[in-house]
Structures are given as structure tokens and as C-alpha cells.
C-alpha positions as CSV (number, residue, x, y, z in Angstrom):
1,M,-13.7,26.8,-16.8
2,A,-15.7,30.0,-16.5
3,P,-19.3,30.0,-17.7
4,P,-20.0,31.7,-21.0
5,K,-20.5,35.4,-21.3
6,T,-24.2,36.2,-20.9
7,I,-26.3,39.0,-22.3
8,I,-29.3,40.1,-20.2
9,F,-32.3,41.8,-21.8
10,G,-34.3,43.8,-19.3
11,P,-31.7,44.2,-16.6
12,T,-33.5,47.1,-15.0
13,G,-36.4,44.8,-14.0
14,Q,-36.4,42.8,-10.8
15,V,-36.1,39.5,-12.6
16,G,-33.5,40.5,-15.1
17,S,-31.4,42.3,-12.4
18,A,-31.3,39.2,-10.2
19,A,-30.5,37.0,-13.1
20,A,-27.6,39.2,-14.1
21,R,-26.2,39.4,-10.5
22,T,-26.6,35.6,-9.9
23,A,-24.9,34.6,-13.2
24,H,-22.1,37.1,-12.4
25,E,-21.7,35.5,-8.9
26,R,-21.3,32.1,-10.6
27,G,-18.5,33.4,-12.8
28,S,-20.2,34.7,-16.0
29,D,-19.2,38.0,-17.6
30,I,-22.4,40.0,-18.0
31,V,-23.6,42.2,-20.8
32,L,-26.5,44.5,-19.7
33,A,-28.6,45.1,-22.9
34,M,-30.7,48.2,-22.4
35,R,-32.7,50.6,-24.5
36,D,-31.5,53.4,-22.2
37,T,-28.0,52.7,-21.0
38,T,-28.1,55.5,-18.4
39,K,-30.6,53.7,-16.2
40,S,-29.7,52.2,-12.8
41,I,-29.8,48.4,-12.2
42,P,-31.7,47.3,-9.1
43,G,-29.5,45.8,-6.5
44,L,-26.3,46.7,-8.4
45,S,-24.4,49.7,-7.3
46,P,-22.2,51.7,-9.7
47,T,-19.1,50.6,-7.7
48,E,-20.1,46.9,-8.0
49,E,-20.8,47.3,-11.7
50,Q,-17.5,49.0,-12.4
51,S,-15.5,46.5,-10.3
52,G,-15.4,44.1,-13.3
53,R,-17.1,41.7,-15.7
54,Y,-20.1,43.9,-16.4
55,E,-20.6,46.0,-19.5
56,R,-23.5,47.9,-20.9
57,I,-24.7,48.0,-24.5
58,Q,-27.6,49.7,-26.2
59,A,-30.0,47.0,-27.6
60,D,-33.8,46.6,-27.9
61,L,-35.5,43.2,-27.7
62,T,-38.0,44.5,-30.3
63,D,-35.2,45.5,-32.7
64,P,-33.5,42.4,-34.3
65,A,-30.7,44.5,-35.9
66,S,-29.7,46.0,-32.5
67,I,-29.8,42.5,-31.0
68,E,-27.5,41.0,-33.6
69,A,-25.1,43.9,-33.4
70,A,-24.9,43.8,-29.6
71,I,-24.2,40.1,-29.6
72,T,-21.7,40.2,-32.4
73,K,-19.8,43.0,-30.6
74,T,-19.8,41.5,-27.1
75,K,-19.5,37.8,-28.2
76,A,-22.1,36.7,-25.6
77,K,-23.0,33.0,-25.9
78,H,-26.0,32.8,-23.4
79,A,-29.0,35.2,-23.3
80,F,-31.9,36.0,-21.0
81,I,-35.1,37.2,-22.7
82,Y,-38.7,37.9,-21.8
83,L,-42.1,38.2,-23.6
84,I,-42.9,41.3,-25.7
85,F,-46.7,41.4,-25.8
86,G,-48.1,42.2,-29.2
87,S,-45.0,41.1,-31.2
88,P,-46.5,40.3,-34.6
89,D,-44.1,37.4,-35.2
90,H,-44.0,36.3,-31.6
91,Q,-40.3,37.5,-31.5
92,R,-39.2,35.1,-34.2
93,A,-37.0,37.7,-35.9
94,S,-35.4,38.7,-32.5
95,I,-34.8,35.0,-31.7
96,E,-33.2,34.5,-35.1
97,A,-31.0,37.5,-34.4
98,L,-29.8,36.0,-31.2
99,K,-28.8,32.9,-33.1
100,K,-27.2,34.7,-36.0
101,G,-25.2,36.9,-33.6
102,G,-23.7,33.8,-31.9
103,V,-25.9,33.0,-28.9
104,E,-25.9,29.3,-28.2
105,F,-28.3,29.0,-25.2
106,V,-31.3,31.1,-24.1
107,V,-33.3,31.3,-20.8
108,F,-36.8,32.6,-21.4
109,L,-39.1,34.0,-18.7
110,S,-42.3,32.2,-19.6
111,S,-45.6,31.5,-17.9
112,G,-46.5,29.1,-15.1
113,G,-49.8,28.4,-16.9
114,M,-47.9,26.3,-19.4
115,H,-47.5,23.4,-16.9
116,N,-45.8,20.4,-18.7
117,G,-47.7,20.5,-22.0
118,D,-46.4,21.1,-25.5
119,P,-46.5,24.9,-26.2
120,K,-48.3,24.1,-29.5
121,D,-51.2,22.6,-27.5
122,V,-52.1,25.9,-25.7
123,P,-55.4,27.3,-27.0
124,Q,-55.4,30.9,-28.3
125,S,-58.3,31.7,-26.0
126,D,-55.8,31.5,-23.1
127,F,-54.0,34.4,-24.6
128,I,-51.5,35.2,-21.9
129,V,-50.2,31.7,-21.7
130,W,-50.6,31.3,-25.5
131,S,-48.4,34.4,-26.2
132,H,-45.6,32.8,-24.1
133,A,-46.2,29.5,-25.8
134,Q,-45.6,31.0,-29.3
135,V,-42.2,32.3,-28.1
136,E,-41.3,28.9,-26.7
137,T,-42.2,27.4,-30.0
138,N,-40.0,29.8,-31.9
139,L,-37.1,29.1,-29.5
140,R,-37.5,25.4,-30.1
141,D,-37.6,25.9,-33.9
142,V,-34.5,28.1,-33.9
143,F,-32.3,26.7,-31.0
144,G,-33.5,23.1,-30.7
145,I,-34.7,21.3,-27.6
146,S,-31.4,21.7,-25.8
147,G,-30.7,25.3,-26.8
148,Y,-33.1,26.9,-24.4
149,V,-34.9,26.6,-21.1
150,S,-38.2,28.3,-20.2
151,V,-38.6,29.4,-16.6
152,R,-42.3,29.0,-15.8
153,P,-43.3,30.8,-12.6
154,K,-46.8,30.9,-11.3
155,Y,-48.1,34.1,-9.6
156,F,-45.8,37.1,-9.2
157,A,-45.9,39.0,-5.9
158,T,-45.6,42.2,-8.0
159,N,-49.1,41.6,-9.4
160,S,-50.3,43.1,-6.1
161,L,-48.9,46.5,-7.3
162,G,-51.9,46.7,-9.5
163,W,-53.9,47.5,-6.3
164,K,-51.6,50.3,-5.4
165,P,-54.0,53.2,-5.7
166,M,-56.7,51.3,-3.9
167,I,-54.3,50.3,-1.1
168,A,-53.3,54.0,-0.7
169,A,-57.0,54.9,-0.4
170,G,-57.5,52.2,2.3
171,E,-60.0,50.1,0.4
172,V,-59.3,47.4,-2.2
173,R,-62.3,46.2,-4.3
174,I,-61.6,42.8,-5.9
175,L,-63.3,39.8,-7.3
176,H,-63.0,36.6,-5.2
177,P,-61.0,37.9,-2.2
178,E,-60.8,34.2,-1.2
179,A,-58.9,33.1,-4.3
180,K,-55.4,31.8,-3.5
181,W,-52.1,32.5,-5.2
182,D,-48.5,31.6,-4.4
183,W,-47.0,35.1,-4.5
184,I,-43.4,34.5,-5.9
185,A,-40.8,37.2,-5.4
186,S,-39.4,38.4,-8.7
187,A,-35.8,38.3,-7.4
188,D,-36.1,34.6,-6.6
189,I,-37.3,33.9,-10.2
190,G,-34.2,35.9,-11.4
191,R,-31.9,33.9,-9.1
192,V,-33.1,30.6,-10.7
193,S,-32.7,32.2,-14.1
194,G,-29.2,33.3,-13.3
195,V,-28.2,29.8,-12.2
196,L,-29.6,28.4,-15.5
197,L,-27.7,31.0,-17.5
198,A,-24.4,30.2,-15.9
199,D,-24.8,26.4,-15.7
200,G,-26.6,25.7,-19.0
201,F,-29.0,23.0,-20.2
202,E,-27.0,20.3,-18.4
203,V,-28.6,21.0,-15.0
204,V,-32.3,20.7,-16.0
205,D,-32.4,16.8,-16.3
206,G,-33.2,16.8,-20.0
207,K,-36.2,19.1,-19.8
208,N,-36.3,22.5,-21.3
209,W,-38.5,24.0,-18.7
210,V,-38.4,24.8,-15.0
211,R,-41.7,25.3,-13.1
212,L,-41.7,27.5,-10.0
213,S,-44.3,28.0,-7.3
214,G,-43.9,30.2,-4.2
215,P,-43.6,29.0,-0.6
216,Q,-47.1,30.0,0.5
217,L,-50.6,29.8,-0.8
218,L,-52.4,32.9,0.5
219,S,-55.8,34.3,-0.5
220,Q,-56.0,37.8,-2.1
221,K,-57.5,39.1,1.1
222,E,-54.6,37.7,3.2
223,G,-52.1,39.2,0.7
224,I,-53.8,42.7,1.0
225,E,-53.8,42.5,4.8
226,I,-50.1,41.6,4.7
227,I,-49.4,44.7,2.6
228,G,-51.4,46.8,5.0
229,K,-49.5,45.5,7.9
230,A,-46.2,46.3,6.2
231,L,-47.4,49.8,5.6
232,G,-48.7,50.1,9.2
233,R,-52.3,50.8,8.2
234,E,-55.6,49.0,7.9
235,V,-56.8,48.2,4.4
236,R,-60.4,47.1,3.9
237,V,-61.1,44.4,1.3
238,V,-64.5,44.4,-0.5
239,G,-65.7,41.7,-2.8
240,I,-67.3,42.9,-6.1
241,S,-68.8,41.4,-9.2
242,E,-67.0,40.3,-12.4
243,G,-68.1,43.3,-14.4
244,E,-67.1,45.7,-11.6
245,Y,-63.7,44.1,-11.3
246,E,-63.1,44.3,-15.1
247,E,-63.6,48.1,-14.7
248,V,-61.2,48.2,-11.7
249,L,-58.5,46.4,-13.7
250,M,-58.9,48.7,-16.6
251,K,-58.9,51.8,-14.4
252,F,-56.2,51.0,-11.8
253,A,-54.0,48.3,-13.4
254,H,-54.4,50.0,-16.9
255,L,-55.2,46.7,-18.5
256,P,-57.0,46.5,-21.9
257,E,-60.5,45.1,-21.8
258,L,-59.5,41.8,-23.3
259,A,-56.8,41.3,-20.6
260,A,-59.2,42.3,-17.8
261,K,-61.8,39.8,-19.0
262,H,-59.1,37.1,-19.2
263,L,-58.0,37.7,-15.7
264,V,-61.6,37.5,-14.5
265,K,-61.8,34.1,-16.2
266,I,-58.6,33.0,-14.4
267,L,-59.9,34.1,-11.1
268,N,-63.1,32.1,-11.6
269,G,-61.0,29.0,-12.3
270,R,-59.0,29.6,-9.2
271,V,-62.1,29.7,-7.0
272,K,-63.6,26.6,-8.6
273,G,-60.4,24.8,-8.2
274,D,-60.5,23.2,-11.6
275,D,-57.6,25.1,-13.2
276,G,-54.9,22.6,-12.2
277,M,-52.8,25.5,-11.0
278,Y,-51.7,24.0,-7.7
279,D,-52.2,20.3,-7.8
280,E,-50.4,19.0,-4.7
281,D,-47.7,16.8,-6.3
282,V,-46.9,19.4,-9.0
283,R,-46.8,22.2,-6.5
284,K,-44.3,20.4,-4.2
285,E,-41.9,19.9,-7.1
286,E,-42.3,23.5,-8.2
287,A,-41.6,24.9,-4.7
288,E,-38.6,22.6,-4.3
289,N,-37.1,23.8,-7.6
290,F,-36.1,27.1,-5.9
291,V,-33.7,25.2,-3.7
292,K,-32.7,22.8,-6.5
293,Y,-31.6,25.8,-8.6
294,G,-29.7,27.7,-5.9
295,V,-32.3,29.8,-3.9
296,K,-31.6,28.7,-0.3
297,K,-34.8,30.1,1.0
298,P,-37.4,31.8,-1.3
299,A,-39.0,34.9,0.2
300,T,-42.4,34.7,1.9
301,F,-44.9,37.3,0.9
302,E,-44.5,38.9,4.3
303,E,-40.8,39.3,3.6
304,W,-41.5,40.6,0.1
305,A,-44.1,43.1,1.3
306,A,-41.8,44.4,4.0
307,E,-38.9,44.9,1.6
308,N,-41.1,46.5,-1.1
309,K,-43.5,48.6,1.0
310,D,-42.2,51.8,-0.5
311,A,-43.5,50.7,-3.9
312,F,-47.0,51.0,-2.6
313,V,-46.6,54.7,-1.5
314,V,-48.5,57.0,-4.0
């Protein structure tokens, strides 16, 4: 029996694209839900898309009416969604539109900061994780425990793109160059999501979350040096103060002040080692989840940097 038809919101992103292609490989018919249906899909050529079992439809994850209409028209039963920061109802209306249109199971791209706790226990002061937690709570309320799975990756390799202008200039000024992250390739997160979309709740051992951690723990300095090597140039790394880094984040990563301050707080926790982010037993399970859910060999940061080096060219 073929897997249910699946609608992917955000298919032009690296995670959404990989989720769509992986679910398709496993037999699902795929609906590509897009605000602009003329955009290209990373990793999916027009020929591959037109060969069968893909269709495009205009829909916006911030517009519940368009969501319900798209699902009603396509008869999709599974859906992939992501966080919309600033949603006043934490996407409640959009989630209800998914249900009303006929979706039975949702995969949500959540936050690795959630760990195993109840989403309702996340403090609002941890606002990035808290924002994801509110969507998880709404999914639970609308779809029930077995009606959704949250994918909870730790640190995205693409976060390094926030340093792009500084890398191009040959000097990256950051707080705590020694702070370590796990640098997950977005495509690998998408592949896990695609397996979950095709196979459903039955494969997650009764839990409605899957935690993911990348194959390496590398310092920020090491990560920048790897990017420099991929680009064939030397990039200098300079440690700076908290206040200076807040300004860097607002100028180069275009973050609002509140988000910049929050990231500084996270970095301080990483250096102190009291954030629980990479506890040894937990990290082992998170890293093994890639193989468990169909990624034969998750990409190292060196591999990701080599493949994405053009993204750092200004």
C-alpha cells in the first residue's frame, strides 16, 4: 500500500525540499505548497518534477483559508510544516485548517532545545524554544498525541551563513570562538522528516518527537576555519565581548535586539557547559536517529561546507 499523499509547506527551503524528495522516493505523492508557485525547488529538476507524483499549489502557512483550500483540493493526508515566528496565535488557526481540510498526520520542524520535556514546561524567557513549544502544544490539542511528530534538531550548519559578510571580508568577530556545536546539514533533517511523513507515527516507538544531533562537535573557530578551507582562503577569527557580538548579530545576521541578546545567552550556556545540550547519552541517541530514520551517513561539516561554499560568496 502506497503512503498517503503529503503536502509540504516550505518546499523551496533545504529542509522542505529534502523532505519532499525523500517522501516521494518512499512512494508518496507530493504536493508542493508555495506562496510563489514559479520558484524552483532545490535538488529537484523540472524534468524530475514533471515525471510524476508531484504537483504544485498556491498556499501560505500564514493564511488558514489557503491551507484548507489546498488540502481540500489535493486530498493530502500528511503534512510538513515549520515555525512562523510572530504568529499571534502560534499557528493555531493554520493547524486547525490542516485538520479541517483533511490532514491526519503532521511532521513539524521544531527545536532541539526542547529535549524530552513537555512543551508546556518551556519558560517564555527561552523564547526561540518557547515559540516552537507553543506550536507543539497546538498540534497536540488539535491532532492528539499520535497525530503529529516533532523533529527536534540541534544546531543547523546554515547558521554559519550569518557570518557570510565577515567571512568574505576575511575576519569573523564572534563571542566565545571555543563554543561547540553539532552543525547539522539541513538536507539530513529533511530526509528524516521525509521518512516520518511517508511512514507515519508507527515508526517513532510511541513518542511524538525525534531528536537529532550532528555527527561532530566542533567549535565555532573550527567551523569558520573549515569554511575558509572550502573557499580556499584564510579567515581570521577574533573573540569579542557580549555587547559587541549583539551588535554584530544585528548588523550582519539582521537579528532583532531581543533575538541577539537571547543568542548571547545561549552561547554563554554553551561555554559554561550547563545547558544540557550535548549530554553524552542523549547525544549518542540523537546522532544515531539519523541512521534509524533512513540517513545512511549524515554529512560532516566539512562535506556541507564544500557542497555549499558558493553560498558564502558575496
